C-alpha positions as CSV (number, residue, x, y, z in Angstrom):
1,M,-200.9,255.6,178.6
2,K,-199.2,255.3,182.1
3,I,-195.7,253.8,182.1
4,I,-193.1,252.9,184.7
5,V,-189.5,252.7,183.6
6,V,-187.1,250.4,185.4
7,D,-183.4,250.5,184.6
8,D,-180.4,250.3,186.9
9,D,-178.7,253.0,184.9
10,R,-180.2,256.3,186.1
11,L,-179.1,258.2,183.0
12,V,-180.7,255.6,180.7
13,A,-183.9,255.8,182.7
14,L,-184.0,259.6,182.5
15,S,-183.3,259.5,178.8
16,L,-186.1,257.1,178.3
17,K,-188.5,259.4,180.3
18,T,-187.5,262.4,178.1
19,I,-188.0,260.4,174.9
20,L,-191.3,258.9,175.9
21,E,-192.9,262.1,177.3
22,S,-192.1,263.9,174.1
23,E,-194.7,261.5,172.5
24,D,-198.4,262.3,172.6
25,G,-200.3,260.3,175.2
26,L,-197.4,258.7,177.0
27,T,-196.7,259.5,180.6
28,V,-193.9,258.1,182.8
29,E,-195.5,257.7,186.2
30,A,-192.4,256.6,188.0
31,M,-188.8,255.3,187.6
32,G,-187.1,252.5,189.4
33,S,-183.6,250.9,189.4
34,S,-184.2,247.3,190.5
35,G,-186.5,244.4,190.1
36,R,-187.8,244.9,193.6
37,E,-188.6,248.5,192.9
38,A,-190.5,247.4,189.8
39,V,-192.7,245.2,191.9
40,E,-193.3,247.9,194.4
41,L,-194.0,250.6,191.8
42,Y,-196.4,248.3,189.9
43,E,-198.4,247.9,193.1
44,K,-198.4,251.6,193.8
45,Y,-199.2,252.9,190.3
46,A,-200.9,250.1,188.4
47,P,-199.3,251.2,185.1
48,D,-200.6,250.3,181.7
49,V,-197.1,249.0,180.7
50,V,-193.9,248.3,182.5
51,L,-190.8,249.1,180.5
52,M,-188.0,247.2,182.2
53,D,-184.3,246.2,181.8
54,I,-183.3,242.6,182.6
55,R,-179.9,242.6,184.3
56,M,-180.2,244.5,187.6
57,E,-178.7,244.2,191.1
58,G,-180.6,242.0,193.5
59,M,-183.9,241.0,191.8
60,T,-183.5,240.8,188.0
61,G,-186.1,242.2,185.6
62,L,-187.1,238.6,184.7
63,E,-187.7,237.7,188.4
64,A,-189.7,240.9,188.9
65,G,-191.8,240.3,185.8
66,E,-192.6,236.8,187.0
67,E,-193.6,238.1,190.5
68,I,-195.8,240.9,188.9
69,L,-197.5,238.5,186.6
70,R,-198.1,236.0,189.3
71,S,-200.2,238.6,191.2
72,H,-201.4,240.5,188.1
73,P,-201.9,238.1,185.1
74,D,-203.0,240.9,182.9
75,A,-199.9,243.0,183.5
76,K,-198.1,244.2,180.3
77,I,-194.4,244.0,180.5
78,L,-192.0,245.1,177.8
79,Y,-188.3,244.2,178.2
80,L,-185.8,246.7,176.9
81,T,-182.3,245.5,177.2
82,T,-178.9,245.4,175.5
83,F,-178.8,241.7,175.9
84,S,-180.1,239.2,173.4
85,D,-179.0,236.1,175.4
86,D,-181.0,233.1,174.3
87,E,-181.9,232.0,177.8
88,Y,-183.2,235.5,178.6
89,I,-185.4,235.6,175.5
90,V,-186.9,232.2,176.2
91,R,-187.6,232.9,179.9
92,A,-189.1,236.3,179.1
93,L,-191.5,234.7,176.6
94,T,-192.3,231.8,179.0
95,I,-193.3,234.0,181.9
96,G,-195.7,235.9,179.8
97,A,-193.9,239.1,178.8
98,K,-195.5,241.0,176.0
99,G,-192.3,242.1,174.3
100,Y,-188.6,242.0,174.2
101,I,-186.7,244.7,172.3
102,L,-183.1,245.9,172.3
103,K,-182.0,249.4,173.5
104,Q,-180.2,250.1,170.3
105,D,-183.6,250.6,168.6
106,F,-184.5,253.9,170.4
107,E,-186.9,254.9,167.6
108,G,-188.9,251.7,168.0
109,I,-189.6,252.0,171.8
110,A,-192.7,254.2,171.7
111,P,-194.3,252.2,168.9
112,A,-193.5,249.0,170.8
113,L,-195.2,250.4,173.9
114,R,-198.3,251.3,172.0
115,T,-198.4,247.8,170.4
116,V,-198.2,246.2,173.8
117,Y,-200.7,248.6,175.3
118,N,-203.1,247.5,172.5
119,G,-202.9,243.9,173.6
120,Q,-200.4,242.6,171.0
121,S,-196.9,241.3,171.5
122,V,-193.7,242.8,170.0
123,F,-190.2,241.5,169.5
124,G,-187.3,243.1,167.8
125,D,-185.9,241.7,164.6
126,K,-182.8,240.2,166.2
127,V,-185.0,238.4,168.7
128,M,-187.4,237.1,166.0
129,D,-184.5,235.8,164.0
130,K,-183.5,233.7,167.0
131,L,-186.9,232.1,167.8
132,P,-186.9,229.3,165.3
133,V,-183.6,228.0,166.6
134,L,-184.4,228.6,170.3
135,M,-187.7,226.9,170.1
136,Q,-186.6,223.5,168.7
137,P,-188.4,220.7,170.6
138,K,-186.6,217.7,172.0
139,T,-189.3,215.2,172.3
140,E,-192.6,214.3,170.6
141,F,-195.5,216.0,172.4
142,D,-198.2,213.7,173.8
143,F,-201.4,215.4,172.5
144,A,-203.6,212.5,173.7
145,G,-202.3,212.9,177.2
146,Y,-203.6,216.4,177.3
147,G,-206.8,215.6,175.6
148,I,-206.0,217.8,172.6
149,S,-207.9,217.1,169.4
150,D,-206.7,217.4,165.8
151,K,-208.8,220.6,165.5
152,E,-207.2,222.1,168.6
153,R,-203.8,221.2,167.3
154,E,-204.5,223.1,164.1
155,I,-205.6,226.1,166.1
156,I,-202.4,226.1,168.1
157,E,-200.4,226.1,164.9
158,L,-202.3,229.0,163.5
159,V,-201.9,231.0,166.7
160,A,-198.2,230.4,166.6
161,K,-198.1,231.7,163.0
162,G,-199.7,234.9,164.1
163,F,-203.3,234.4,162.9
164,S,-206.0,236.4,164.5
165,N,-209.3,234.8,165.7
166,K,-211.0,236.1,162.6
167,E,-208.3,234.6,160.3
168,I,-208.4,231.3,162.2
169,A,-212.1,231.2,161.8
170,A,-211.9,231.8,158.0
171,E,-209.0,229.2,157.6
172,L,-210.9,226.4,159.5
173,F,-214.4,227.4,158.5
174,L,-215.5,228.1,162.1
175,G,-217.3,231.0,163.8
176,E,-215.1,233.5,165.7
177,G,-217.0,232.6,168.9
178,T,-216.1,228.9,168.4
179,V,-212.5,229.8,167.9
180,R,-212.5,231.8,171.2
181,N,-214.0,228.8,173.0
182,Y,-211.4,226.5,171.6
183,L,-208.7,228.9,172.7
184,S,-210.1,229.1,176.2
185,T,-210.2,225.4,176.5
186,L,-206.7,225.0,175.2
187,L,-205.3,227.5,177.6
188,E,-207.0,225.6,180.5
189,K,-205.8,222.2,179.3
190,L,-202.2,223.4,179.0
191,S,-202.2,225.7,182.1
192,L,-201.1,228.6,179.9
193,R,-202.0,232.3,180.4
194,D,-202.5,233.7,177.0
195,R,-201.9,233.5,173.2
196,T,-198.3,234.5,173.6
197,Q,-197.6,231.5,175.9
198,L,-199.6,229.2,173.5
199,A,-197.3,230.3,170.6
200,I,-194.2,229.7,172.7
201,F,-195.6,226.3,173.7
202,Y,-196.0,225.4,170.0
203,Y,-192.4,226.2,169.2
204,T,-191.0,224.5,172.4
205,E,-193.1,221.4,172.5
206,I,-194.6,220.7,169.1
207,K,-192.9,222.0,166.0
208,K,-190.1,219.8,164.6
């Protein structure tokens, strides 16, 4: 797995490189110290995962992640930060980051990278504890306005609860292919990128 590490604290970046390269199969291709460098390094190395801080001089990690994902929708970005500010968490999830964990959990960094590399999302316990409160909706969502059926609404809810396509199919007595088609249609209707954004949409716009 090819990784780029971006942190404005050089000592932290070097420590992360040492920790990660002691793990089988993990290689740190390059290190950067700003959001702008993150964008440039992504273009140069096309890493499997970007491990990036949030608060940095000039372009922040969130701004860099947004720019990277705009050009490369399949990019996998894992935020590693000391800050669990509510606005940072919500924005990271909204732009399509695959994970948000805190630096205090050094032992969990390598497993988190592998989880993201395998296409899943990962969030630290402290972040997960905040989500139900952060994602409280303010108005009733207009499903009819988006042409969303009752079955599609059920699928959104199950995705938000962490169900896989196979589990959704079993729960709703559908084929897995049918579930995949429903998901593709939902993402298109709502102008969302992936399952993670669909789950965030559920908590921000639907769930009471």
